[in-house]
N, C-alpha and C positions, 0 to 999 in steps of 0.2 A: 482479413477473416476468409473462409470459405465458404460459398454458397451452401444451403443444406442441399443434398442430394437425396436420391430417396433407393438407389441403389449403388453399391459399389463400383467405382467406376476406375478404368484403367488408370497407373500412377502418373503415365505422360499425361492425361486428359485431367485428372486432378490436380498435379502442377501446374497446367495453363490455368485452372478455375482460379487457383489459390494466388495467382499474381493480380489479381483486381480486389481492390479494397476500397474504392471510391462509394462509399454506402452514403446516399446524401440523408442528413438530418434535416428538421425543423431549423434549427440556427445556420447550418449550410446553405440555406433558399438563395439569400441575399448575395453570398457570395457565386454563386452559380449563376445568376441573372445578372453580375456586373460583368461577366466574362461572355455572354451570349448577345448577338446580335439585336438591336433592337426591335422589337414586337412588332410584325408588321398584320393592323388590326383593318384595313379598309373594307369595302362593300366587296364579298363573297373572296377574302383573300384567302390564298390556299394555307395551310396550316398541316402541320407533322410533328407526333410525339418526337421525331428525331432532333427536332429545334430543339427542345426543352428538357432531353434528359442525358443522363451520362452516355459518353461513349462506349462504355461498356469493354474496357481493355483487358483482353487476357478470359473472354467469356466466348464460349462457344456458341456459333450459330444455330439456330434452329434448324429442325428436320425440314425437307421439304413437304407436303401434303397432297400434291395434286392426286393422287392415288384414292384421296378420301374425298374429293370433291364432286359434288355431282355436275352432270353435265350441264345443266344450268348455270352453275357457278363457272365452271371453266368457258362457257360460252359468251361471257358478259364481258365487253367493251367498255370503255371510258365513257363516259358523257362529253361528246364535243364541246357542247354547250357552258358545260365546269372547266373544262382542260381551257377553254379561251378565256377563261375569267383570271388566268394568270398574268395575260398581258395589261391586266388594268393597274398594276404597280407601275409600269412604264411610266416614267415624267412627262409628262405635256400631251400623253396620248387622250384624243377625244374619242370615246366610244359610240360607235353607231351599231355595234354588233349584239350587244347583249341583251334580252328583254326586260332589263332592269328600272324598274318605276321610278319614280323621282320621288327623294324623300321629304321634298315641300308640300307633296299631296298625303303624307300620312297626318291624319287629323292629331294629333299627339304632339304637345309642344315639351312637356316635361310628365316622368311621372316619380311621385315621392312613397317611400317605402319607409316604415320604422320597423329597426330591428333592434334585437337585444346585444347590449357588449358584456363580454367575459366580464365577470363570473355571474352576471345578474339575467340568468334565462328564464326565470319563471314568467309565465302571463303576466303578473302585476309587475314584476320588476320592468319588465318590457314598457308598460304602459308608463311608470315612474320614471325610470332612467334610457330607455332606448334613445338610441339615434335617427333621425330622419334623414334620409341619404334621397339626393334630388338625382334622378337622370333625365338629362336634357337631351335634345335633338341633335345640338350640334355641339357635343361635351369636348369632342374630338379636336376639331378646328377650333376652340376655344381654349384647350390646352388645360381641361379639367380631368380629363377621364382620356386613358386609351380605348373604350367601348360606350357608344352613344346609340341613340333610340337610329338616328338616320343610318347607322349600320346595322345593328340587328335587328330590324323588322324588315330589311330587304333580303333577297334572296342571298343564299351561303352555299360553302361547300357541305358535305355530306359528313366531312370528318367533325363538324362542331366548330365553333368559332375558338380562332387562336389562344384567345384573352381565356377563356373557361377549360380550352383543350391544355395550355400550359399548367392552370392551377391541377388538373385531375392526375396530368403526367407525373407533375411533382408529389402528390400525396402516392401515387400509385407507388413510388419507386421509396419514399419515406415507407410505408408500411409492408410492402410487399419485397420491394428489389429483388426483382424476377435473376436467377440465376443465366439467364442466354444472353448476348448481346443484341438482337435485332428485335426487341417486342417493341409493340407500339398500342398507344389508347388511341380510342375513337368514341366520341360522344354518341349516344343513341338516344331514341326516341323510350326509352324505360326500356326493365329487361325484358315484357312480354313481345314488344317487337322485336328486341335483339335476338330473342329466342326463336321467333317466327322466321328471320332471315337467317339466322344458322342453320334451322331445318333444313330451309330449301340449298342453302349452300352445301351440307354434306349429306341429305338424304334421298334416296330415289325409293319410288312406289314399289310396296312389297316389300321392303326391309323391317327391321326390326330395329328400337334401341334400346340400351339398357337405361333401365331405372331404378329407384327404389321400390321395395314391391307396394308401399304405400306413397304416392308421389304427386307433386303439388298438379292438382287436375287440371289446371288449362296448359300445362307441358304435355299433359295426356290428349286433351282435348285439340291441341293444335295440331298434335302429329296424327290423329287419326284420318283428318279428312284429306292429307299427302297420301294416305293409304301406306302409312306406319305406324305400326303396332310396338305396343312398349314389351318388352320384358322385365318382369319384375326380379329384382335381386334382393334375397332376403335379408331382413336386418333382426339386430340387438340391440340392446341400450345405447349403443355408439355408432348408429347407423347402419350402413351398407357392410355387408358381411364380403369382405375380399376374397375368404374361400370360396362362395357362392357364385361370386362372379365368374372365379376361375373353373369352378365348375359347370356351370351354362354352358362357357366359349369350349373348354377343353371338349364337353360331349354334345355338343349342338347336331341335332339332327334335321337336316335342313326338309327332310320328305314330311317329318311331323310339324313343317312350320311352313308349309305350303310351297315349299323349295327355296324358301327364302337363305340366302347365306350367312355364315356368323355373322352376330351384329360385333360392331366394331366402334361404335358411337356410343358415350357415355353420358347420361344428364344427372348431375346430383346437386344436391342441396346439402352441402357440408355443417353449416353450422345453423344449429335452429331449425331444422328441418320441418318443412311444412307438406303432411299434418304434424306429423310425429312428436316433434321438438326436441328430435335427438340429435348430438351435435359430437361428429366424428374427432376422436381424438389426435392428436400430431402422430402417434403411432399408426393408426389407424389411417389415415392419408398417406402415409409412407407406403404401407401395405397396398393400398389401392392403386398408386402411382405405380409400384412392382408390376402390378397385374396391368395394368394398362402397357407397360413397355413391354410385359411378355408376350402380350396378345395384339399389340400394337392400335391401341386403343386411344382413341381421342377423346377428350373430356370436356363439357359443356361443365363451369362449375359456375352456378348460380346461387350470388351469394349476397341476398338482399339484406341478410340478419347479420352479417358476419361482425357489426360494430354492435349490435344488441345480446353480444357474450357478456351474461352477468356476472356478478359475484357469488361465491361460493353459497349453496344454500345452506344454512346451519340449523333451521328449524325455529318453533316458535319461543319464544323468550330466551333465546340465545341473543349475543353482543354481533351486532355488524361488524361483516370483516370489514380493514380499513379501505378506503377505496385508493387506487395508485397514485402514487404521489408524485409522478411524472409524468411527461408525456411519453419517454421514453420506457417507463415502467407498464402504463399502458398498452402501447404496444407489445411490448412485452408479453405482457398479461395475456394478448390474444391466442388463441391457437393457430399456427403458422396455416396460409393459406395453400392450397395445392399448386397456385401460380409461384410462390415462392419457393416450392420443391422441383419447378418444370424445369429442366436442364435441355429437354427436346423440343421445347414451343409445342408438345401438344396437349396443351391444356388452353382454353379461352373462357376467358374470365368476366361472366356479367356481373357488374356492379351495378348499384342504382340509388338516388338520393331520396326514394320513395319513402322508405321505413325511416330513415334520419333526420329528412328534412320535410317533403310535403308530397304524395305520391300523384297530386296535381300538377307539380312540374312539371311531369312525363320528361324526365332526363335522367340519364343513365351513362355507363359506358359498357365499353369492352376492352379488354385485354388480351393479345394474340402476338401471334410474328407476325413480322412484316407482310408475309406472304397472305396471312388471313385476314390481316385486317386491309388491306386492299382488296380483296374479293369484296369483303364484308363492304365496302367503302362503295364499289361499285353497284351492289346491290340498293345502297342508298340512293344512288343519284338517280334510279329510275322508279322509286319507290315512296319511301318518308321524304324524298331531297335532304332535307337537314333538320335537325331538331327544332324548337319552337326558339326563335329569337328572343321573345319576351322572357321568354323562363330562364334560358340563359343569361341573359342580362340582370335578372334578378339575383343569380344565384353568382354572377360575378360581384356585385357589390358587395351581396351578404358575406362569400366565403373568402373574396380577393381583397375588396377595397373596407371591409370594415373589419373581419376576423383574423386574415391571414392563417397559415397551415396551424399555429399554435392557440389561435382561439378556437378553430374549428375542431382541434383533439379535445378542446377544451368543452365545446359541446358536447363531443362523443362521450366524454368519459360523465357528462348530466346526464346524457341518455342512457349509460349503464347500469348507473345508480338508481336513476328514476325507473327505467325496467326492471330493476331486481326488487324495488319494492313493488313492482303490482305482480311479481312471479312468487315474491313470498306469501303475497296478501291471498293470491288463488290458491295455493299451497296450504296454507293454515286453516282455508276454510274447507277446503275436503279431507284435511286432518280430522276437523270439526265435526263435519255434517254427511259425509258421503260414508256407506256401508261395507267397513273391510272387509265384510262377509262374501263381497261378489264386486268389490270395485277396491283397484289398485292402479300406483303410479309411480312415475322416477320424474324428481323436480328437473323441469328444462333447466338446461346452461345457458342458453342463447334464446333470442326469439320471441314469438308471440303467443307460441302455441302451447297448451298442458293437455297431453294426451292419456284420455283415463279408459284401462282396460277394464272389460267387464266379461265376469264369469258367468256366462251365459247358459253354461251346462245345468247351473243352479236353481236355474228357472223351472217353475212347478209343472210347467205344461211341453218340457223338451223333449219330451217322447211324441209329441202331436205338432210341435212346430218347427220352423227350420229356424237358422241363426238369424235370417235375413228379417223373417217376420216377428223374432224375437226383438232383433234390433228397432225394426219400423214400431213396436208396441212400446219400448221405452222412448224413442223420439217424440212420437206423439203424447206421451206421460207427462214429459217433461214440457212439453208445450202448453197440456192443460194448466198444469202448475207455473205457468208463467215463465218458462227457461228454455230459448233457443240455443240446440248445440248442432253440430254438423255429425253425420253418421261415417264413421272408418270407413264403412265399404265404398264412398262415394269417392275415395281416393285409391281405390285400389286400379293398381297400374296394369292388370290384365283383365279385359273382358270377360265376364262369366267364368273368373276365377274368384267366388268371395273369400277364400282362405278357410281358416277353422278357429279364428280369433275376433273377439268383436270389441269395437274400440269407439270411442266418441271423442271427439278434437272438439276443446273449448277453446277461446281468446282469453288472454287478459289486457289486452291492449288499448281499448277503449274507454269502455264502462268505469265509474267510478269505483274507488275502492268499497265499499259499501253495497253497491249493486252487483257488483262481482260477487260478494260473501252471501249475498242473499238469493244468487241466481242457483251457486252452488246448492247452499240448503233446499231448494227448492229441486233441485235435480236430485239429491239426496231421498227427498221425500218421494219422488217419480219412483225412483229403484226400489226405496222399500216397499211401495204398494204394488209394483211389477212384481217384485220377488216373493211377495205376501210375506214380508219380514215386519218385527216387532216394531211401531214406531218410537221415536225418540221424543224427548221435548225439544220444544223450538219456540222461537220468537215471531218468523213470520209465517212461514208455509206449512199451511195446515188444509 
């Protein structure tokens, strides 16, 4: 099987890539592990994805990115204390070197967690049929597990624990199968932390980064104090427009941007984009990757909503689309990631358990070339140190010892179907309650957000009020009616450039279905009042 490529490549390279066909499947994990060395999971044990992934025979190596790394990143050296931890595995060694506290003073003997067993995933089913997993302090020494409190709650390596990193690496290969040889994963303290570290690895004060014109507000707010500004790329119903990306870079005027050089770092959320809910198609992602190759762009692919890709929207009273029939069908139904198209190693993918397990875990991971992961680890050694051992331990018990890869995919399929219901519910409510004279929307394909466009120029006082003033009027009118939404202007990438279109972001993730419907109804009443439209009959919002 030829790995997906975004550009035509020379025949010799194509032939070389085509020789590799060792794509990992869920059913192939056990065989892979049986041939691998026993996992080394002691205190502060060294871990690398190279210990757990395919060797990549026939795949190309990633390009070098020295010319894109910041002076800060290039200057980082390895932590001497972290490096010394590699000697802890020497048999018979008595350590007087590292400042590791003794686990006998950890005031925890065991932790019990009750978790669902596939396919019984609901809260009630978990109460009725879930299993209790006990995590002991000395499970490794007692032969009960390969991970325990004694190891997890001590100091650790910045790559994350070998026990969880193995599962993450295998999962990444099963789903994305990166088409270059020297890719690696590194466990992160969630994607927000990973993004902050990535900016510091790549950005220099006075530069610009490229983002969607409406972007995750935290992504922009993280960059600005570093002296880095965002340049918004125009969007359509499939997200970022490659043609505008090309135009911005091709026609860059440094003088008009305070002497800043052409931007070369792209931050994008391809699936269920926050705030717009747009999802880039496979073809759109290929076109974006082509532009990245043309202009030597490095891509930060932030994908917290990747597995919240939903069933097709069919409208009210239409039959449901059948769910994926197998794990492979589920994976094949996902829009391929930029990572899966990356033959150059020019993508750092940011993954997270926040939206599919729990955000309070503060655990995610990055996937990038070995060079970039090594720089990321060097940064982590002197900042975050390592991801939470308690969180890693709980995830290990859930993902590795209870579900396995098959069970985790079952869970992700379940989440897909649950979020499809939530998306459908808010779309039905919008169709029923919002005044179509001024409000329009496209049902999202993924994520947690529904993006509603408002034709603000139909406001009765449009000649005397600015777009932002009308937006603020709608926002407060909705609050007065009992609904909180988010202003679209909050998510503009460029400060001082509000654009000429008005949007409001709503989320369907948390509130129960009946409350979502009522909130949309109230928002519709607010819109009718602001635009002086005829009221319609309703049951709640008066």
